[in-house]
Structures are given as structure tokens and as C-alpha cells.
N, C-alpha and C positions, 0 to 999 in steps of 0.2 A: 504494500500500500504506500502511496506517495505521501510524504510529510507535508502538512499544510504550512503555508507561509503567508505573510501579509501581502495583499495585492491591492492595487487601485482599480476600481471598477467604475466605468462611465456608462450611464444609461441614456437612452434616447426616447423621444416621443414617437418616432416613426422608424420603420425599417429603412426608408430612404435616407434619413439622417445617419443611421448606423452604417449603412453601406458607403455613404459619402465620406464618413469619418474614417472607415477602414481604408478606402482608396487613398485618402490624404495621408494617412499614417504610413502605408506601404510606399507611397511615392516619396516620402520625406524621411524614411529610415527611422520612424518612431516605433519602438518595440511594442509588442502586444499581439493580441488576437481577439477575434469575435468568439463569444461563448454565450450559451443560454443564460438569461438573468438568474442569479442565485435565488433560492427560496426566500432568503432574508429580505430581499428587495422586491419591488414590483415596478414594471415599466410597460408602457403601452405596446411596444413592438416585440418584446420577448427576447431580444438579444442585446448584448452589451459588449464593450471593449474592456479587456482585462490586460493589465501590465504589472510587472513587479514594482512595488512601491519605490524602490531605489532608482528606478528609471523614470519616475513620474514627477521629479522636482519641478519642472517647468511646464507640465502638461496643460495647466489651466491658462497660463500665458499664451501657449501655442494655440490652444483652442480659440481664445479671444482674438488673437492677432490674425488668425486664418478665417475668422467669421463662421466657424463651425457651430452647429446647433446641437445641444445636448440637454438632457433632463436633470441629471444629477451626477455628482462625483462622490464616491464612497471608498473607505478602506475596510477590507474584510479579510478574515483568515480563510483562504481557499487552498 
């Protein structure tokens, strides 16, 4: 079994927002991946972006400067 670690999770209001965020991250070398929204959270579209918390230092600034849309940003043990 995989050991849990602290992750940053970004939720979205729509699948379109999530896919746009994924494309932006892949194009700009931002680590992470799309996963189903963890049970502890809820989001309209059902998918979220997860990345290691140590790689997320400037993610909020990146999101804002790129004009990307999101619903919430959380830290969870996953």
C-alpha cells in the first residue's frame, strides 16, 4: 500500500475549467495530474488537479496570472 503524503488539490466548477487547467499545466511544466475529487471534498465537475505540496509554492500566483478558473484550493493527506 502506498504511504499517504500531503498534497495540494485544486477543484473546479466545470470539466472545461479542469481540462483547460490540465492543458496549461502540461504546457508550462507544472507538476501534477487530474484525479477524481476526494470524498472529503465536493466539486461540480468531479475531477481535480493534484500536486505535491512542495511543488505548489506559487500555484495560486500562477493561476491568477494565467487567468485560470478554479473553485477551491485545499491541502489533504492522499
